[in-house]
Backbone as CSV, one residue per row, in Angstrom:
resi,resn,N_x,N_y,N_z,CA_x,CA_y,CA_z,C_x,C_y,C_z
1,UNK,93.652,118.786,129.241,93.288,119.303,127.942,91.933,119.631,127.873
2,UNK,91.735,120.976,127.380,90.262,121.333,127.155,89.547,120.380,126.133
3,UNK,88.322,119.868,126.779,87.712,118.792,125.984,87.098,119.271,124.622
4,UNK,87.116,120.534,124.369,86.624,120.973,122.965,87.721,120.843,121.985
5,UNK,89.048,120.729,122.507,90.090,120.601,121.628,90.776,118.978,121.601
6,UNK,89.718,118.162,122.204,90.064,116.671,122.160,90.132,116.168,120.688
7,UNK,91.228,115.759,120.098,91.321,115.459,118.718,90.522,114.021,118.520
8,UNK,90.624,113.195,119.556,89.885,111.800,119.529,88.495,112.211,119.492
9,UNK,87.821,113.063,120.345,86.333,113.279,120.307,86.022,113.712,118.983
10,UNK,86.689,114.795,118.453,86.308,115.341,116.980,86.422,114.177,116.106
11,UNK,87.433,113.459,116.023,87.596,112.379,115.038,86.498,111.386,115.097
12,UNK,86.209,111.012,116.278,85.095,109.981,116.476,83.890,110.596,116.024
13,UNK,83.413,111.803,116.200,82.352,112.501,115.952,82.076,112.488,114.480
14,UNK,83.190,113.318,113.783,82.955,113.475,112.477,83.234,112.071,111.501
15,UNK,84.009,111.293,111.863,83.950,110.021,111.181,82.686,109.181,111.438
16,UNK,82.295,109.191,112.723,80.890,108.569,112.879,79.808,109.127,112.200
17,UNK,79.854,110.512,112.107,78.733,111.163,111.265,78.810,111.024,109.889
18,UNK,79.866,110.912,109.418,80.157,110.460,107.879,79.684,109.216,107.533
19,UNK,80.218,108.132,108.578,79.860,106.780,108.291,78.333,106.527,108.382
20,UNK,77.760,107.130,109.339,76.299,107.017,109.656,75.398,107.621,108.316
21,UNK,75.861,108.547,107.982,75.008,109.339,106.811,75.208,108.686,105.487
22,UNK,76.546,108.205,105.281,76.771,107.467,104.213,76.034,106.073,104.121
23,UNK,75.893,105.591,105.004,75.033,104.355,105.195,73.801,104.637,105.145
24,UNK,73.122,105.567,105.761,71.686,105.916,105.511,71.299,106.078,103.959
25,UNK,72.354,106.915,103.384,72.158,107.000,101.826,72.391,105.878,101.205
26,UNK,73.044,104.728,101.616,73.150,103.625,100.854,72.005,102.712,101.147
27,UNK,71.361,102.768,102.315,69.976,102.015,102.582,68.887,102.706,101.834
28,UNK,68.854,103.978,101.725,67.811,104.811,100.969,67.919,104.439,99.404
29,UNK,69.187,104.307,98.879,69.448,104.225,97.402,70.540,103.172,97.190
30,UNK,69.977,101.770,97.338,71.010,100.648,97.302,72.041,100.590,95.961
31,UNK,71.632,101.399,95.076,72.498,101.398,93.763,73.881,102.296,93.889
32,UNK,73.709,103.058,95.070,74.678,104.330,94.898,76.216,103.645,95.237
33,UNK,76.193,102.689,96.078,77.643,102.414,96.332,78.206,101.505,95.040
34,UNK,77.417,100.742,94.430,77.733,99.915,93.300,78.061,101.113,92.210
35,UNK,77.239,102.060,91.949,77.524,102.966,90.842,78.833,103.729,91.375
36,UNK,79.109,104.101,92.510,80.390,104.792,92.733,81.551,103.899,92.529
37,UNK,81.389,102.569,92.989,82.647,101.544,92.528,82.903,101.448,91.006
38,UNK,81.697,101.488,90.259,81.851,101.347,88.813,82.547,102.742,88.284
39,UNK,82.122,103.835,88.736,82.774,105.031,88.332,84.259,105.128,88.665
40,UNK,84.538,104.800,89.909,86.097,104.819,90.185,86.840,103.766,89.522
41,UNK,86.379,102.505,89.175,86.962,101.641,88.570,87.214,101.906,87.075
42,UNK,86.305,102.637,86.516,86.369,103.153,85.081,87.349,104.359,84.847
43,UNK,87.737,105.093,85.789,88.496,106.287,85.914,89.808,106.177,86.561
44,UNK,90.784,106.257,85.805,92.139,106.412,86.407,92.164,107.683,87.225
45,UNK,91.641,108.790,86.907,91.717,110.217,87.609,90.995,109.858,88.876
46,UNK,89.775,109.515,88.950,89.165,109.414,90.166,89.754,108.182,91.152
47,UNK,90.401,107.235,90.491,91.153,106.290,91.371,92.292,107.067,92.083
48,UNK,93.071,108.114,91.459,94.109,108.755,92.069,93.558,109.904,93.129
49,UNK,92.493,110.595,92.822,91.726,111.420,93.710,91.303,110.722,94.762
50,UNK,90.557,109.741,94.629,89.945,108.996,95.760,91.227,108.467,96.648
51,UNK,91.964,107.869,96.022,93.210,107.316,96.834,93.834,108.457,97.692
52,UNK,94.209,109.576,96.958,94.803,110.690,97.696,94.084,111.072,98.773
53,UNK,92.685,111.447,98.484,91.725,112.049,99.557,91.748,110.921,100.715
54,UNK,91.538,109.652,100.497,91.548,108.799,101.597,92.783,108.612,102.421
55,UNK,94.046,108.434,101.593,95.228,108.758,102.325,95.287,109.827,103.069
56,UNK,95.104,110.981,102.730,95.100,112.150,103.551,94.316,112.237,104.835
57,UNK,92.905,111.786,104.528,92.067,111.624,105.714,92.665,110.631,106.806
58,UNK,92.994,109.522,106.166,93.483,108.483,107.201,94.693,108.841,107.797
59,UNK,95.524,109.599,107.143,96.790,110.156,107.806,96.539,111.242,108.903
60,UNK,95.570,112.010,108.690,95.057,113.062,109.643,94.431,112.224,110.940
61,UNK,93.671,111.339,110.734,93.157,110.606,111.753,94.061,109.799,112.745
62,UNK,94.984,109.168,111.937,96.041,108.341,112.381,96.926,109.248,113.305
63,UNK,97.454,110.459,112.784,98.270,111.345,113.446,97.734,111.965,114.602
64,UNK,96.288,112.291,114.398,95.611,113.104,115.704,95.411,112.143,116.897
65,UNK,95.371,110.905,116.698,94.730,110.162,117.941,96.221,109.145,118.326
66,UNK,96.621,109.520,119.583,97.775,108.911,120.161,97.277,107.275,120.478
67,UNK,98.093,106.429,120.609,98.054,105.105,120.967,98.336,105.050,122.435
68,UNK,97.144,105.091,123.177,97.210,104.969,124.710,96.257,103.983,125.050
69,UNK,96.760,102.886,125.377,96.147,101.511,125.708,94.893,101.870,126.671
70,UNK,94.986,102.642,127.632,93.914,103.061,128.487,92.778,103.685,128.010
71,UNK,93.042,104.232,126.652,92.032,105.183,125.997,91.606,104.275,124.749
72,UNK,90.701,103.398,124.924,90.436,102.496,123.833,89.783,103.324,122.583
73,UNK,89.061,104.424,122.742,88.418,105.078,121.506,89.728,105.708,120.686
74,UNK,90.705,106.150,121.265,91.859,106.824,120.623,92.572,105.701,119.813
75,UNK,92.791,104.341,120.310,93.340,103.356,119.693,92.579,102.784,118.609
76,UNK,91.133,102.627,118.781,90.265,102.321,117.694,90.390,103.485,116.468
77,UNK,90.501,104.633,116.913,90.573,105.608,115.779,91.843,105.584,115.035
78,UNK,93.082,105.435,115.834,94.310,105.332,115.162,94.302,104.009,114.124
79,UNK,93.612,102.936,114.645,93.574,101.938,113.646,92.752,102.081,112.564
80,UNK,91.673,102.837,112.548,90.849,103.312,111.529,91.758,103.985,110.631
81,UNK,92.304,105.005,111.082,93.292,105.870,110.301,94.206,105.081,109.449
82,UNK,94.796,103.950,110.139,96.020,103.089,109.547,95.201,102.203,108.519
83,UNK,94.100,101.830,108.648,93.295,100.950,107.742,93.042,101.882,106.447
84,UNK,92.563,103.060,106.791,92.196,103.975,105.603,93.341,104.206,104.625
85,UNK,94.624,104.456,105.232,95.760,104.580,104.456,96.105,103.256,103.735
86,UNK,95.961,101.985,104.214,96.205,100.970,103.519,95.245,100.869,102.558
87,UNK,93.944,101.065,102.578,92.979,100.926,101.662,93.219,101.903,100.491
88,UNK,93.560,103.084,100.864,93.981,104.125,99.840,95.100,103.625,98.872
89,UNK,96.052,103.083,99.501,97.209,102.700,98.659,96.865,101.417,97.762
90,UNK,95.889,100.615,98.350,95.338,99.552,97.451,94.562,100.144,96.314
91,UNK,93.756,101.202,96.568,93.042,102.030,95.509,93.834,102.598,94.520
92,UNK,95.012,103.132,94.908,95.936,103.707,93.935,96.647,102.712,93.224
93,UNK,97.179,101.788,93.788,97.922,100.734,93.115,97.364,99.507,92.589
94,UNK,96.100,99.018,93.050,95.514,97.938,92.475,94.068,98.022,92.451
95,UNK,93.688,99.168,91.866,92.229,99.607,91.884,91.405,98.544,90.931
96,UNK,91.984,97.986,89.966,91.094,97.082,89.164,90.871,95.716,90.037
97,UNK,91.888,95.136,90.844,91.706,93.916,91.651,90.651,94.505,92.874
98,UNK,91.141,95.631,93.605,90.248,96.032,94.654,88.815,96.291,94.314
99,UNK,88.589,97.329,93.236,87.190,97.477,92.960,86.394,96.207,92.437
100,UNK,87.229,95.349,91.759,86.605,94.105,91.233,86.049,93.151,92.250
101,UNK,86.701,93.123,93.386,86.443,92.329,94.507,85.134,92.896,95.101
102,UNK,85.193,94.201,95.390,83.973,94.925,96.009,82.795,94.825,94.989
103,UNK,82.791,94.871,93.650,81.822,94.854,92.738,81.330,93.471,92.692
104,UNK,82.099,92.480,92.953,81.600,90.970,92.870,80.896,90.760,94.249
105,UNK,81.332,91.300,95.378,80.673,90.998,96.503,79.584,91.879,97.114
106,UNK,79.576,93.110,96.638,78.610,94.151,97.257,77.268,93.934,96.857
107,UNK,76.974,93.088,95.822,75.398,93.102,95.450,74.910,92.345,96.377
108,UNK,75.499,91.130,96.842,74.826,90.357,97.876,75.110,90.617,99.368
109,UNK,75.923,91.551,99.581,76.252,91.867,100.872,75.893,93.381,101.111
110,UNK,75.262,94.110,100.222,74.955,95.376,100.464,74.468,95.857,101.678
111,UNK,73.201,95.206,101.993,72.351,95.640,103.131,73.179,95.365,104.351
112,UNK,73.917,94.259,104.434,74.771,93.885,105.792,75.899,94.910,106.023
113,UNK,76.468,95.314,104.811,77.447,96.349,104.946,76.984,97.607,105.340
114,UNK,75.750,98.026,104.711,75.138,99.397,105.161,74.828,99.311,106.568
115,UNK,74.078,98.207,106.923,73.676,97.959,108.483,74.969,97.962,109.425
116,UNK,75.956,97.331,109.002,77.143,97.404,109.877,77.589,98.893,109.902
117,UNK,77.662,99.629,108.811,78.117,100.864,108.758,77.248,101.866,109.664
118,UNK,76.043,101.502,109.604,75.105,102.394,110.629,75.517,102.193,111.967
119,UNK,75.692,100.980,112.460,76.133,100.676,113.833,77.426,101.248,114.166
120,UNK,78.414,101.186,113.278,79.753,101.853,113.545,79.667,103.408,113.677
121,UNK,78.985,103.910,112.660,78.808,105.386,112.582,78.015,105.902,113.887
122,UNK,77.017,105.152,114.291,76.331,105.537,115.373,77.048,105.415,116.772
123,UNK,77.941,104.409,116.894,78.819,104.087,118.095,79.756,105.402,118.124
124,UNK,80.510,105.549,116.908,81.583,106.593,116.920,81.030,107.741,117.210
125,UNK,79.723,108.070,116.588,79.164,109.474,116.829,78.781,109.662,118.488
126,UNK,78.186,108.511,119.035,77.838,108.662,120.461,79.165,108.765,121.361
127,UNK,80.001,107.978,120.939,81.320,107.868,121.884,82.024,109.290,121.663
128,UNK,82.135,110.000,120.455,82.648,111.198,120.230,81.859,112.279,121.095
129,UNK,80.620,112.270,120.933,79.812,113.450,121.762,80.075,113.190,123.501
130,UNK,80.236,111.785,123.664,80.369,111.726,125.120,81.524,112.054,125.758
131,UNK,82.629,112.189,124.907,83.790,112.877,125.305,83.863,114.302,125.523
132,UNK,82.955,114.918,125.086,82.696,116.295,125.358,82.104,116.694,126.573
133,UNK,81.520,115.782,127.350,80.899,115.739,128.523,79.727,116.703,128.555
């Protein structure tokens, strides 16, 4: 397969860049994630739109990456896609419980989650670029 058409490389690169820059933004402005959660928690429309968007993104990542045990990156991305779809359904069906959990815990875990997201984003970005040779 032409490496420029490698869906795993593109998935890793794009998800990695998104995660990395979302985390950088959260580190720069710590109130952003909390504000976003409050806005989603207070808006039924945002709950449905955010859930649908995450469901579609998760499905695209899940479907684009085959489960090939010898290819760890494709398995990781397929798992990420599955987790995104499950989270989307939680947001759509149980947003009050789900958002409430994150609002209670994010204030004292914010920097840790942001740093974890930087590491995951950086790893996926580097691994995605590496697949292009």
